[in-house]
Every structure is written in structure tokens, then in C-alpha cells.
Backbone as a printed PyTorch tensor [residue, N CA C, xyz], in Angstrom:
tensor([[[  0.6780,  -0.9060,   0.3250],
         [ -0.1780,  -0.6830,   0.0880],
         [  1.0760,   1.4090,   0.0320]],

        [[  0.5070,   2.3690,  -1.0790],
         [  1.3080,   3.2300,  -1.0870],
         [  0.2020,   4.4110,   0.1820]],

        [[  0.9980,   4.9500,   0.6430],
         [  0.9840,   6.3060,   2.1320],
         [  1.4310,   7.3420,   1.2930]],

        [[  0.4100,   8.2090,   1.4250],
         [  0.8070,   9.5230,   0.7440],
         [  1.0810,  10.9040,   1.8200]],

        [[  2.2360,  11.9250,   1.8920],
         [  1.8990,  12.4700,   2.9310],
         [  1.9670,  13.4670,   1.9720]],

        [[  0.7240,  14.1120,   2.3950],
         [ -0.3890,  15.1040,   1.8720],
         [ -0.2760,  16.7150,   2.6150]],

        [[ -0.3890,  18.3260,   1.9500],
         [  0.2540,  19.2090,   2.0710],
         [ -0.9490,  19.4270,   2.7680]],

        [[ -1.2950,  20.4630,   3.4770],
         [ -2.5740,  21.5330,   3.8350],
         [ -3.7550,  21.1640,   2.5840]],

        [[ -3.3540,  21.4830,   1.8750],
         [ -3.9780,  21.8130,   0.3950],
         [ -4.0980,  20.4930,   0.4980]],

        [[ -4.1600,  19.2940,   0.2830],
         [ -4.4090,  18.1420,  -0.3600],
         [ -3.4040,  18.0580,  -1.4630]],

        [[ -2.0980,  18.4460,  -2.0440],
         [ -1.5310,  18.2760,  -2.5450],
         [ -0.2040,  17.6240,  -2.2950]],

        [[  0.2950,  16.6130,  -2.5210],
         [  1.4930,  15.5390,  -2.3500],
         [  2.5190,  16.6550,  -1.8350]],

        [[  3.3370,  16.5090,  -1.0240],
         [  4.2260,  16.8030,  -0.4900],
         [  5.4990,  16.4590,  -1.0810]],

        [[  6.4540,  16.9550,  -1.2810],
         [  8.0210,  15.9970,  -1.4570],
         [  8.1840,  14.9900,  -0.1280]],

        [[  8.8410,  14.0910,  -0.3860],
         [  9.3710,  13.4430,   0.2980],
         [ 10.5600,  14.0490,   1.7410]],

        [[ 10.7310,  13.5300,   3.1300],
         [ 11.7480,  14.7930,   4.0340],
         [ 12.6180,  13.5440,   4.2570]],

        [[ 13.5710,  13.7720,   4.1750],
         [ 14.5780,  11.9890,   4.4040],
         [ 14.2560,  12.2570,   6.2470]],

        [[ 14.0450,  10.8930,   6.3560],
         [ 14.3890,  10.3090,   7.5790],
         [ 12.6250,  10.6040,   8.4610]],

        [[ 11.5730,  11.1640,   7.2820],
         [ 10.0500,  11.1530,   7.6350],
         [  9.4300,  10.2360,   6.9180]],

        [[  8.8910,   9.3530,   7.9100],
         [  7.8060,   8.7700,   7.1440],
         [  7.1940,   8.9050,   6.5150]],

        [[  5.9200,   8.0760,   5.4290],
         [  4.8160,   8.8650,   5.4410],
         [  3.6520,   9.0190,   5.7970]],

        [[  2.7170,   9.4930,   5.8260],
         [  1.7920,   9.8570,   7.2970],
         [  0.4970,   9.5510,   6.9330]],

        [[  0.1990,   9.9690,   5.6460],
         [ -1.8830,  10.1220,   5.6200],
         [ -2.1090,   8.7710,   4.8300]],

        [[ -2.8820,   8.3390,   5.3860],
         [ -4.1320,   6.9720,   4.7820],
         [ -4.3890,   7.1540,   3.4000]],

        [[ -4.1830,   6.5730,   2.6470],
         [ -5.2500,   6.9990,   0.6340],
         [ -6.5140,   7.0000,   1.9240]],

        [[ -7.0910,   6.6360,   2.7530],
         [ -8.2700,   6.5150,   2.7950],
         [ -8.8250,   7.8410,   2.7560]],

        [[ -7.9840,   8.5640,   3.7110],
         [ -7.9080,  10.0950,   4.2160],
         [ -7.2780,  11.4600,   3.3860]],

        [[ -6.7860,  10.8300,   2.0380],
         [ -6.4060,  11.7480,   1.4440],
         [ -7.3020,  12.6490,   1.0720]],

        [[ -8.6700,  11.9790,   0.0270],
         [ -9.1420,  12.5680,  -0.5340],
         [-10.4020,  13.4460,   0.1240]],

        [[ -9.9910,  13.1400,   1.8310],
         [-11.3320,  14.2830,   2.6060],
         [-10.3930,  15.9990,   2.8990]],

        [[ -9.3580,  15.8060,   2.4070],
         [ -8.8490,  16.9840,   2.8280],
         [ -9.4110,  18.2860,   2.4200]],

        [[ -9.7680,  19.0300,   3.0550],
         [-10.2400,  20.4950,   2.3940],
         [-11.6170,  20.6710,   2.8430]],

        [[-12.1850,  21.9460,   2.9790],
         [-13.4410,  22.1980,   3.5440],
         [-14.6250,  21.6730,   2.5610]],

        [[-15.5760,  21.6210,   3.4670],
         [-17.2890,  21.5790,   2.6020],
         [-18.2420,  21.1580,   2.8960]],

        [[-19.2090,  21.8670,   2.9550],
         [-20.5890,  22.3620,   2.7540],
         [-21.1730,  21.7520,   2.5510]],

        [[-22.7110,  21.7710,   3.2550],
         [-24.4660,  21.0600,   2.6460],
         [-25.2040,  20.5970,   3.4840]],

        [[-25.5250,  19.4700,   3.9290],
         [-26.7910,  19.5210,   4.8270],
         [-26.7180,  18.3500,   5.3570]],

        [[-27.1340,  18.1540,   6.6280],
         [-27.4850,  16.9360,   7.0670],
         [-28.8370,  16.6850,   7.4690]],

        [[-29.2530,  15.1290,   7.0460],
         [-30.3180,  14.8270,   7.3720],
         [-30.9130,  14.3530,   8.8300]],

        [[-31.3910,  14.6700,   9.5510],
         [-31.3060,  13.7000,  11.1260],
         [-33.0010,  13.0310,  11.1260]],

        [[-32.6300,  11.7950,  11.5350],
         [-33.3670,  11.3540,  11.1940],
         [-34.5220,  11.1690,  12.7960]],

        [[-35.6840,  11.3950,  12.8070],
         [-36.7290,  11.3410,  13.8510],
         [-36.0360,  10.6470,  15.0750]],

        [[-36.0700,  11.1750,  16.6460],
         [-35.6010,  10.2240,  17.0170],
         [-35.6820,  11.0630,  18.8870]],

        [[-35.2530,  10.8650,  19.9940],
         [-35.1150,  11.1170,  20.8530],
         [-34.6920,  12.1520,  21.0730]],

        [[-33.6920,  12.8640,  19.6820],
         [-32.9400,  13.9790,  19.9320],
         [-34.2540,  15.2360,  18.8560]],

        [[-35.4580,  14.8770,  18.5720],
         [-35.8490,  15.6780,  17.9090],
         [-37.0180,  14.7300,  16.9990]],

        [[-37.5060,  16.0330,  16.1010],
         [-37.9090,  15.2750,  15.1220],
         [-36.7250,  15.4410,  13.5320]],

        [[-37.6300,  14.5290,  12.9180],
         [-36.7830,  14.6550,  11.2230],
         [-36.9880,  15.4010,  10.8350]],

        [[-35.3770,  16.2240,  10.3340],
         [-35.5590,  17.7340,   9.6070],
         [-33.8240,  17.1100,   9.0480]],

        [[-33.9510,  18.6710,   8.2600],
         [-32.5080,  18.8840,   7.2540],
         [-32.0450,  20.1880,   7.8970]],

        [[-30.4300,  19.9470,   8.7320],
         [-29.7460,  21.0420,   8.8030],
         [-28.9270,  21.3050,   8.3330]],

        [[-28.1610,  22.8050,   8.1510],
         [-26.8080,  23.3030,   7.1340],
         [-25.6390,  22.6650,   8.0350]],

        [[-25.1410,  22.5140,   6.7750],
         [-23.6090,  21.4290,   7.7810],
         [-22.6010,  21.9600,   7.4210]],

        [[-21.4920,  21.6770,   7.9300],
         [-19.8130,  21.8860,   7.4310],
         [-18.9040,  20.7050,   7.7940]],

        [[-18.1270,  20.3810,   7.2030],
         [-16.9530,  19.4180,   7.7770],
         [-15.8790,  20.3240,   7.1740]],

        [[-14.7400,  20.0640,   8.0560],
         [-13.2730,  20.0320,   7.5340],
         [-12.7060,  19.1160,   7.6120]],

        [[-11.0540,  18.9890,   7.2400],
         [-10.2660,  17.4350,   7.3410],
         [ -9.2670,  18.6320,   6.9880]],

        [[ -8.3490,  18.6550,   7.8090],
         [ -7.3720,  19.5220,   8.0020],
         [ -6.0580,  18.5460,   8.6300]],

        [[ -4.7370,  18.8100,   7.5210],
         [ -3.7610,  17.3380,   8.4770],
         [ -2.7880,  18.6370,   9.6310]],

        [[ -2.4740,  17.9760,  10.1930],
         [ -2.2930,  17.8720,  11.7120],
         [ -1.1770,  17.3500,  11.9810]],

        [[ -0.2640,  17.7900,  12.7350],
         [  0.9790,  17.1730,  13.4590],
         [  1.8970,  16.6860,  12.2310]],

        [[  2.3520,  17.5190,  11.5090],
         [  3.4100,  17.2340,  10.5550],
         [  2.8880,  16.3660,   9.8680]],

        [[  1.6440,  16.0890,   9.1990],
         [  1.1670,  14.9130,   8.2240],
         [  0.8520,  13.2780,   8.8440]],

        [[  1.0960,  13.1760,   9.9610],
         [  0.9040,  12.1170,  11.0550],
         [ -0.7360,  12.1260,  11.2880]],

        [[ -1.4540,  12.9110,  11.2090],
         [ -2.9590,  13.1210,  11.3040],
         [ -3.5800,  14.1890,  10.8610]],

        [[ -4.8720,  13.8940,  10.6650],
         [ -6.1750,  14.5960,  10.0110],
         [ -7.4730,  14.5970,  10.9570]],

        [[ -7.1750,  16.1530,  11.4710],
         [ -8.3160,  16.3030,  12.3250],
         [ -9.7620,  16.8580,  11.3450]],

        [[-11.0350,  16.3160,  12.0380],
         [-12.5050,  16.3740,  11.7740],
         [-12.4230,  17.5580,  12.0900]],

        [[-13.3250,  18.6040,  11.2040],
         [-14.2580,  19.5920,  12.4290],
         [-15.7470,  19.5160,  11.7060]],

        [[-16.6380,  19.1860,  12.4770],
         [-17.6180,  18.8970,  11.9530],
         [-18.6820,  20.4950,  12.6660]],

        [[-19.9950,  20.5910,  12.0410],
         [-20.4970,  21.7440,  12.8730],
         [-22.0150,  21.3580,  12.4100]],

        [[-23.5460,  21.8230,  12.6010],
         [-24.4990,  21.8230,  12.0070],
         [-25.0400,  22.9430,  12.8640]],

        [[-26.2240,  23.9480,  12.2750],
         [-27.3400,  25.2450,  13.2630],
         [-28.1410,  23.9990,  13.1880]],

        [[-29.1480,  24.1030,  14.1580],
         [-30.6210,  23.7950,  13.7980],
         [-31.2790,  25.4270,  13.8180]],

        [[-32.2280,  25.2620,  13.7310],
         [-33.5870,  26.5010,  13.5850],
         [-33.4700,  26.8790,  14.4060]],

        [[-33.6610,  27.0370,  16.1350],
         [-33.8220,  27.2650,  17.0140],
         [-32.4500,  27.8730,  17.3640]],

        [[-31.1080,  28.1970,  16.5700],
         [-29.7240,  29.0260,  16.5420],
         [-29.1070,  27.1440,  17.4800]],

        [[-29.3020,  26.4130,  18.2520],
         [-28.5110,  25.7210,  19.2260],
         [-27.8780,  25.0780,  18.2900]],

        [[-26.8490,  24.1190,  18.3290],
         [-25.4220,  23.7310,  17.6030],
         [-25.0450,  22.6350,  17.9840]],

        [[-24.3630,  21.8350,  17.1670],
         [-24.0500,  20.5470,  17.0210],
         [-22.5300,  20.2230,  16.9260]],

        [[-21.6420,  20.0100,  17.3990],
         [-20.1610,  19.9660,  17.0730],
         [-19.4570,  18.5600,  16.9910]],

        [[-18.7630,  18.0150,  16.2580],
         [-17.6180,  16.4770,  16.9580],
         [-16.6050,  17.1850,  16.0190]],

        [[-15.8820,  16.8020,  16.6500],
         [-14.2960,  16.4450,  16.4310],
         [-13.3250,  15.1900,  16.5590]],

        [[-12.9060,  14.8210,  15.5670],
         [-12.1400,  14.1070,  15.3790],
         [-10.5030,  13.9060,  15.1260]],

        [[ -9.8770,  13.0890,  15.6810],
         [ -8.1650,  12.6760,  14.9870],
         [ -8.1660,  11.7450,  14.3930]],

        [[ -7.6580,  11.5500,  12.8560],
         [ -7.9090,  10.2020,  12.5290],
         [ -6.6010,  10.0400,  12.5310]],

        [[ -5.0890,   9.1170,  12.7950],
         [ -3.8170,   8.8000,  12.8560],
         [ -3.7290,   7.6560,  11.9420]],

        [[ -2.3160,   7.1210,  11.5940],
         [ -2.0410,   5.7110,  11.0390],
         [ -1.5220,   5.2460,  11.9140]],

        [[ -2.0520,   4.0360,  12.4370],
         [ -1.6240,   2.8000,  12.9900],
         [ -0.0350,   2.0650,  12.6400]],

        [[  0.9100,   2.4870,  12.2330],
         [  2.0680,   2.1290,  11.5180],
         [  2.4700,   0.6900,  11.7890]],

        [[  2.4020,  -0.1140,  12.5610],
         [  2.2850,  -1.5150,  12.7650],
         [  1.4650,  -2.1770,  11.5380]],

        [[  0.3250,  -1.6740,  11.5810],
         [ -1.0940,  -2.1650,  10.9160],
         [ -1.2310,  -1.6950,   9.3620]],

        [[ -0.8260,  -0.6190,   9.2990],
         [ -1.0570,   0.1990,   8.0800],
         [ -2.5560,   0.7980,   7.7250]],

        [[ -2.9980,   0.8930,   9.1210],
         [ -4.6210,   1.4430,   8.9560],
         [ -5.2930,   2.2360,  10.1630]],

        [[ -6.5040,   3.0340,   9.4400],
         [ -6.7090,   4.3720,  10.3360],
         [ -7.6660,   4.2430,  11.7310]],

        [[ -6.9440,   4.8800,  13.1180],
         [ -7.3770,   4.9770,  14.4640],
         [ -8.2060,   5.8900,  14.3150]],

        [[ -9.5320,   6.2400,  14.7030],
         [-10.4640,   7.6460,  15.0420],
         [-10.4410,   7.5350,  16.7360]],

        [[-10.4430,   9.1180,  16.7680],
         [-10.4350,   9.6020,  18.3060],
         [-11.6110,  10.3860,  17.9590]],

        [[-12.1420,  11.0140,  18.5370],
         [-14.2930,  11.5700,  18.2710],
         [-14.2210,  11.9990,  19.8130]],

        [[-15.0460,  13.6630,  19.5900],
         [-15.8120,  13.6010,  21.0790],
         [-16.5540,  14.6950,  19.7170]],

        [[-17.6790,  14.9950,  21.0390],
         [-18.6920,  15.8120,  20.2220],
         [-19.3030,  16.8680,  21.3410]],

        [[-19.7700,  17.4340,  21.2650],
         [-21.0770,  18.4800,  21.8210],
         [-21.7830,  17.7780,  23.0340]],

        [[-21.8180,  16.2800,  23.0110],
         [-23.3840,  16.0070,  23.4160],
         [-22.7150,  15.6280,  25.0730]],

        [[-21.2290,  15.8720,  24.9680],
         [-20.7120,  15.8950,  26.3160],
         [-20.8270,  14.9320,  26.8660]],

        [[-21.0190,  13.5270,  26.4260],
         [-20.7520,  11.5720,  26.2320],
         [-19.0130,  11.7960,  26.5980]],

        [[-18.6200,  10.8300,  27.1290],
         [-16.8920,  10.6790,  27.5160],
         [-16.9000,  10.3150,  26.0580]],

        [[-15.7230,  10.3530,  25.4930],
         [-15.0270,  10.4130,  24.1560],
         [-14.7620,   8.5970,  23.8090]],

        [[-14.1330,   8.0670,  25.1300],
         [-13.7170,   6.1990,  25.0530],
         [-12.2760,   6.6000,  24.3800]],

        [[-11.9220,   4.9980,  24.5360],
         [-11.1110,   5.0020,  23.6510],
         [-11.2610,   5.4260,  22.1840]],

        [[ -9.7970,   5.2420,  20.7540],
         [ -9.3610,   5.6830,  20.0390],
         [-10.3030,   4.3940,  18.9160]],

        [[-11.0750,   3.9160,  18.1660],
         [-11.5100,   2.8960,  16.9300],
         [-10.9020,   2.7240,  15.7470]],

        [[-10.7040,   1.8790,  15.8180],
         [-10.4650,   1.2290,  14.3090],
         [-11.2570,   1.4970,  13.3610]],

        [[-11.2680,   1.8050,  12.2900],
         [-11.4170,   1.9060,  10.9600],
         [-11.0380,   1.1330,   9.8460]],

        [[-12.0580,   0.7060,   9.3690],
         [-11.6350,  -0.5930,   8.0060],
         [-11.8920,   0.2960,   6.0990]],

        [[-11.2890,   0.1280,   5.4290],
         [-11.2710,   0.6940,   4.5740],
         [-11.3760,  -0.2990,   3.4030]],

        [[-12.9720,  -0.1730,   2.9510],
         [-13.3890,  -0.5960,   1.7810],
         [-14.0470,  -0.8420,   0.7500]],

        [[-13.3860,  -0.6520,  -0.7270],
         [-14.0600,  -0.3360,  -1.9520],
         [-14.3270,   1.5560,  -1.4210]],

        [[-13.3540,   2.1210,  -1.3240],
         [-13.9510,   3.4790,  -1.0880],
         [-14.5500,   4.1880,   0.1480]],

        [[-14.5340,   2.9520,   0.9000],
         [-15.9760,   3.2460,   2.2640],
         [-15.0420,   3.1180,   3.1480]],

        [[-14.4860,   4.2420,   4.2590],
         [-14.0600,   4.1790,   5.6270],
         [-15.0230,   3.9240,   6.1700]],

        [[-14.9970,   3.0070,   7.3200],
         [-16.2090,   2.6850,   8.0350],
         [-15.0990,   2.1400,   9.7020]],

        [[-16.2000,   3.1100,  10.2100],
         [-15.9780,   2.5720,  11.8650],
         [-16.9030,   2.3980,  13.2960]],

        [[-17.2120,   1.4710,  13.8260],
         [-17.6580,   1.4930,  14.7320],
         [-17.3990,   1.6940,  15.9200]],

        [[-18.7050,   2.0480,  16.4760],
         [-17.7460,   3.1510,  18.1210],
         [-18.6020,   2.2970,  19.1870]],

        [[-18.1730,   1.9130,  20.2920],
         [-19.3640,   1.3100,  21.2630],
         [-18.9850,   2.3400,  22.5590]],

        [[-20.2200,   2.8920,  23.0260],
         [-19.7000,   3.6730,  24.5440],
         [-21.2020,   3.0300,  25.2800]],

        [[-21.8050,   3.4590,  26.1380],
         [-22.6990,   2.8570,  27.4040],
         [-23.9280,   2.6050,  26.5810]],

        [[-24.3050,   3.6630,  25.4960],
         [-25.5510,   3.3640,  25.3270],
         [-25.5190,   2.5360,  24.2330]],

        [[-24.6860,   1.9350,  23.4590],
         [-24.5800,   1.1040,  22.6050],
         [-23.5650,   1.2480,  21.2530]],

        [[-24.0790,   1.2200,  20.6130],
         [-23.5280,   1.1940,  19.0560],
         [-23.7430,   2.3420,  17.9110]],

        [[-22.1170,   3.2850,  17.6670],
         [-22.5040,   3.9600,  16.4670],
         [-21.5110,   3.2800,  14.9370]],

        [[-22.3710,   3.9960,  14.3280],
         [-21.6170,   2.7680,  13.3530],
         [-21.3370,   4.3760,  12.2510]],

        [[-20.4220,   4.7890,  11.3300],
         [-19.9140,   5.7150,  10.9460],
         [-19.3540,   5.1590,   9.2070]],

        [[-19.7630,   5.4560,   8.2970],
         [-19.5150,   5.1720,   7.3840],
         [-19.2200,   6.7090,   6.0260]],

        [[-18.1070,   7.0180,   5.6430],
         [-17.4390,   8.1020,   4.8630],
         [-17.0420,   7.8050,   3.7340]],

        [[-17.4690,   8.6050,   2.8340],
         [-16.7460,   7.5900,   0.7620],
         [-17.2940,   9.0850,   0.2820]],

        [[-16.1680,   9.0440,  -0.2420],
         [-16.5620,   9.8400,  -1.4600],
         [-17.1480,   9.7830,  -3.0240]],

        [[-18.4550,  10.3230,  -3.3380],
         [-19.3620,   9.9310,  -4.7400],
         [-18.7820,  10.8560,  -5.4210]],

        [[-19.0220,  10.4460,  -6.6280],
         [-19.1680,  11.7050,  -7.6390],
         [-19.0450,  10.5170,  -9.1280]],

        [[-19.2940,  11.4300, -10.2370],
         [-18.9130,  10.8890, -11.8960],
         [-17.9350,  10.0690, -11.7130]],

        [[-17.5770,   9.3240, -12.5980],
         [-15.9660,   8.5490, -12.5640],
         [-15.2610,   9.4670, -13.5060]],

        [[-14.1170,   9.9040, -13.3470],
         [-13.6690,  10.4670, -13.8920],
         [-13.6080,  12.4610, -12.9740]],

        [[-14.1990,  12.2800, -12.4770],
         [-14.6020,  13.8350, -12.2100],
         [-13.5660,  14.5980, -11.2790]],

        [[-13.1460,  15.6670, -11.6380],
         [-12.1790,  16.2190, -10.4910],
         [-12.6330,  16.2180,  -9.0510]],

        [[-11.6240,  16.4400,  -8.4200],
         [-11.4170,  16.5980,  -6.7650],
         [-12.9530,  17.8870,  -6.5400]],

        [[-12.6760,  18.8590,  -7.2950],
         [-13.8970,  19.8010,  -7.0930],
         [-15.1990,  19.5920,  -7.0550]],

        [[-15.5930,  18.1280,  -7.4780],
         [-16.9670,  17.9250,  -8.0290],
         [-17.5350,  17.0620,  -7.2110]],

        [[-16.2250,  16.1570,  -6.3320],
         [-16.9820,  15.2670,  -5.4130],
         [-17.6980,  15.3230,  -4.4420]],

        [[-18.9000,  14.3270,  -3.9720],
         [-19.4990,  14.6340,  -3.3640],
         [-19.3160,  13.3970,  -1.9210]],

        [[-18.8070,  14.1800,  -0.7540],
         [-18.5870,  13.6710,   0.5100],
         [-19.4500,  13.6620,   1.3920]],

        [[-19.3790,  11.7740,   1.4010],
         [-20.9330,  11.5400,   2.2580],
         [-20.9730,  10.4850,   3.6870]],

        [[-21.5130,  11.0270,   4.7170],
         [-21.1090,  10.6450,   6.0970],
         [-22.5560,   9.9940,   6.5150]],

        [[-22.7010,   9.2040,   6.4640],
         [-23.5850,   8.3710,   7.0240],
         [-23.4380,   7.4990,   8.7570]],

        [[-24.2520,   7.8180,   9.2550],
         [-24.2300,   7.7450,  11.1290],
         [-25.1120,   7.0410,  11.3710]],

        [[-25.1150,   5.8030,  11.7590],
         [-26.2110,   4.8930,  12.0960],
         [-25.7090,   4.6110,  13.8520]],

        [[-26.9890,   4.0970,  14.2680],
         [-27.2410,   3.5590,  15.8410],
         [-27.5690,   2.4980,  15.7210]],

        [[-27.0630,   1.4450,  16.9960],
         [-27.6460,   0.2420,  17.5500],
         [-27.9180,   0.4640,  18.7980]],

        [[-28.9960,   0.3550,  19.1260],
         [-28.4700,   0.7250,  20.6690],
         [-28.5350,  -0.6210,  21.5750]],

        [[-28.6020,  -0.8430,  22.7470],
         [-27.9880,  -1.9410,  23.9000],
         [-29.8970,  -2.3270,  24.3290]],

        [[-30.5490,  -2.5980,  23.1610],
         [-31.9730,  -3.0770,  23.8250],
         [-31.8270,  -4.6780,  24.2010]],

        [[-33.3630,  -4.4860,  24.9250],
         [-33.7230,  -5.9380,  25.4220],
         [-33.3190,  -7.1150,  24.4250]],

        [[-33.6490,  -8.3860,  24.9140],
         [-34.1650,  -9.2030,  23.3350],
         [-35.1840,  -9.6170,  23.5090]],

        [[-36.6210,  -9.5070,  24.4740],
         [-37.7360,  -9.2320,  23.6020],
         [-38.1560,  -8.1540,  22.9520]],

        [[-37.3510,  -7.3230,  22.6840],
         [-37.9620,  -5.7860,  21.8590],
         [-37.1080,  -5.8480,  20.5140]],

        [[-36.7370,  -6.6700,  20.4130],
         [-36.1730,  -7.6270,  18.6660],
         [-37.2130,  -8.2990,  18.2710]],

        [[-37.8510,  -7.5970,  17.5540],
         [-38.5290,  -8.7460,  16.1620],
         [-38.2740,  -8.4320,  14.6790]],

        [[-39.1850,  -9.1440,  13.4240],
         [-38.1680,  -9.1280,  12.0370],
         [-37.9270,  -7.4610,  11.7520]],

        [[-38.3970,  -6.4930,  12.3280],
         [-38.7330,  -5.7960,  11.4870],
         [-37.0570,  -5.1380,  11.8040]],

        [[-36.6570,  -5.2630,  13.2260],
         [-35.7070,  -4.2880,  12.9310],
         [-34.4790,  -5.9520,  14.2170]],

        [[-34.5110,  -6.4070,  13.5640],
         [-33.1240,  -7.6410,  13.9920],
         [-31.9860,  -7.5340,  12.9190]],

        [[-31.0990,  -7.9700,  13.7110],
         [-29.8810,  -7.8510,  13.0950],
         [-29.6710,  -9.0500,  12.4380]],

        [[-28.3530,  -9.1440,  11.3920],
         [-28.0690, -10.4750,  10.3410],
         [-29.0810, -11.4570,  11.3640]],

        [[-28.0500, -11.7320,  12.7980],
         [-28.0630, -12.9770,  12.9780],
         [-30.0000, -13.1880,  13.8020]],

        [[-30.3430, -12.3670,  13.8410],
         [-31.8370, -12.1280,  14.5090],
         [-32.1620, -12.1710,  16.0960]],

        [[-30.7780, -11.6260,  16.2920],
         [-31.0650, -11.4090,  17.8090],
         [-30.6600,  -9.8640,  18.0850]],

        [[-29.7040,  -9.5250,  17.7260],
         [-29.3330,  -8.1970,  18.0150],
         [-30.2080,  -7.3530,  17.1920]],

        [[-30.8220,  -6.1240,  17.8680],
         [-30.8630,  -5.1670,  16.7160],
         [-30.1150,  -4.9040,  16.0690]],

        [[-31.1620,  -4.2300,  14.5250],
         [-29.9010,  -3.5420,  13.3600],
         [-29.7170,  -2.3250,  13.4840]],

        [[-28.4140,  -1.7090,  13.1390],
         [-28.2120,  -0.2600,  12.5370],
         [-29.2690,   0.3490,  12.1200]],

        [[-29.6840,   1.4930,  12.9890],
         [-30.9870,   2.1700,  12.4240],
         [-30.1790,   3.5000,  12.1950]],

        [[-30.6940,   4.5920,  10.6470],
         [-30.1120,   5.9100,  10.2060],
         [-30.0170,   6.7210,  11.6890]],

        [[-29.2040,   7.3480,  11.4390],
         [-29.5850,   8.5480,  12.7620],
         [-28.8030,  10.2410,  12.1860]],

        [[-27.9220,   9.9380,  11.2480],
         [-27.9220,  11.4670,  10.3190],
         [-27.2000,  10.5210,   8.9260]],

        [[-27.3720,  11.6350,   8.1380],
         [-27.0190,  11.4810,   6.3910],
         [-26.2860,  13.2270,   6.5550]],

        [[-25.1880,  13.0650,   6.3600],
         [-24.9740,  14.0710,   5.8520],
         [-24.4530,  13.9120,   3.9620]],

        [[-24.6170,  14.8790,   3.5070],
         [-24.2460,  14.8330,   1.9290],
         [-23.2130,  16.5900,   1.5530]],

        [[-22.2700,  16.6070,   1.1660],
         [-21.2680,  17.8600,   1.1930],
         [-20.8900,  18.1280,  -0.4910]],

        [[-20.4970,  19.0900,  -0.5740],
         [-19.7570,  19.6230,  -2.1970],
         [-18.2390,  19.7840,  -1.4800]],

        [[-17.4590,  20.0900,  -2.1740],
         [-15.7460,  20.8260,  -1.9560],
         [-16.0440,  22.1940,  -2.1730]],

        [[-15.9770,  23.0870,  -1.2660],
         [-15.6160,  24.3380,  -1.1120],
         [-14.3060,  24.3350,  -1.7270]],

        [[-15.0210,  25.2660,  -3.0190],
         [-13.3750,  25.7370,  -3.8560],
         [-13.4610,  27.0400,  -3.2280]],

        [[-12.1060,  27.2840,  -3.0330],
         [-11.6940,  28.6130,  -2.8010],
         [-11.4950,  29.5580,  -4.1370]],

        [[-11.0780,  30.2580,  -4.3260],
         [-10.5740,  31.2060,  -5.4840],
         [ -9.1350,  31.7590,  -4.6270]],

        [[ -8.3460,  31.1880,  -6.1590],
         [ -6.8260,  31.5270,  -6.0190],
         [ -5.6270,  30.8450,  -6.6150]]])
């Protein structure tokens, strides 16, 4: 696997003697600023709705990490923000994700990401259940980076009781609740003049 070190603007940096490459290919295309919207499913957090949202991915720590900053504003003026740090596991050449958000829950330990067929996926466990994130770039084949669309899907699986499982919400084994949609964010790259 080739791992590229990218500059702040996503352009590959020249190799530096004694400094290993640090950006995983799954993260390279995410670098930059993105704007769009997030669709939130109805739940304890409120009714189904769509909100304006933005996310930025920035190179940090000399190229050994990518910082993710997400924010959306609700119609009443309140906001939600989440921040993640992606780092490369040098022993396995895959990605860890550390994450914290404005809900105030404990950040927990880092989660190992998988990358298959262009989808960066991570499942995180908390006291209330599991959260699965799927992050991918889409767009027409051969499209230029400025026309790419970034999609981030967040799904939840709560620690339901066995008697709460039925055919409509059963997991693949028929016993655990399946993941259910929570947030689906769709972004377009912010193109800056210059």
C-alpha cells in the first residue's frame, strides 16, 4: 500500500529524509473544507429534519494526523459539533479515530477504521450502544476533486433488550437490533478562489 503525505491543500508533499509518509489513502481525498446538509432521523433528539452543515479535514502533526471538524446549526440557533482525529497505525497501516462531540459524552478509546471499496467505516461502542460511521467520496467516474461529493452516514444500534427484537429491527443473526439511520450528511467541496 502506498501512503501519501499531503500538504494542507491536499497536494502531495515532497518526501523528507527520515520522515515516513503519514496520510492513509482513505483520508487523502477528504482534506479540505466541505459544505452541505445533514438529514437527522426522528428520535429522542427531536423530529426528522434537515440542517445546514459543514465539515473540514485538515492535516495536523506534520502529516501524521488528520483533524475532522463538523458543525451544524439547528433552526432554534443551537448547534452540534464533533471533532475527530484520524491517525495512522504504523504497525498495521490502517487508521484509528479518536472522537468527541458537544453532547458531552465521554470520548472513549480510539476506534479502528476499516477501508473497503472506497468506504472508510468505523464502529464505536458507548454505554448506550454502538455507532457506525461510513464516510465516502462519490461522483461521476473521472470527476475532478472539486466536483466530488462527500457522504457521511451515521447509524445507531442501542443496547435493546432481547424481547424488544422483532423481524423489522433484527440484526443479521436475528437476535441483536440492526443499525438504524441517525444522520446522513452530504457535502460538496468548498472551492476557494486563488
